[in-house]
N, C-alpha and C positions, 0 to 999 in steps of 0.2 A: 089233556095230558100232553106235554111236550114229547114228541116222538123219540128224541135221543135220550130221554131220561133213563131208559132201560140200560144204557151204557154208563151209568154214573158211578159204578163201583169198579175197582181195579181188576176184579176177577171176571167181569163180563166180557164175552167175546165181542169184537167190533169188526164188522165186515169192511174191508178196505177196497174191495172191488166186487163187481157183480160177475159171477162165473159165466153167464151167457154172453156178456160183453167180450170176455176173453175168447170165447168160442167164435164170436162174430169177427174178431180181429184175425183169428186163424183162417176163417172162411174167406175173408177179404184177401188175405195174402195168397191163398190157393187160387182164388178167382183171378187175381192179377197176374199170376204165373200160368194162367190157362189150364190149371189142374181142376177141370170141371167136376169130375166125380167126387173128389175130396171136398171141394167147396160145397157142393150140393148136399153131401152127407152131413156136414157141419151145420148148414142152414136148417136142414130138416131136424137135426138134433135140438136146435133151439126152439123151433116151431112146436115140436111134439113134447117138450118138457111139461110134465104134469106135477112135479114135486120140486121144491126149491131147497137148497142147502142152507140158505140164509133167508131172511125175511124180504123176499122180493116177489114180484108178480111172475106168474108162469103162464105161458100161452095155452098149452093144452090143445093145440090145433092139429089138424091132420097134416101129414107130410105132403109136400107138393110132388106131383109126378115128375119123372125125369124130363119129359117134354116141356114142362113149365120152367125148368131151370137148366137149359142145355146150352146157353151162351153166356159169355162173360157179362154182357150188358144185363141180361135177365138176373143173373146172380147178384151183381152189384146193386141193382134196384131192390131186390128182395132183402139184401143185407141192410140197406138204408131203411127200408120199411120196418124191419125187425128192431133196428136201433131206436126208432121213434118210440117203441113200446118198452124197450129195455131201459 
């Protein structure tokens, strides 16, 4: 069955973005502004997602400790890692 067939009627919802990608965009913006705590919280929100609003994969991972994401470089690397799976 073709994956997009479920969106074949005008009344079917059609996801136009993945919510976690939007969260990662916000996390990257905070990281580039050196707003480390805000960026870390958003990255961990993506990592710990266990339920999706749309048909998308969820990580269901443990949050990383503050020490693992306490620099801009560490945050940007983790954001890139999460994007590979997003």
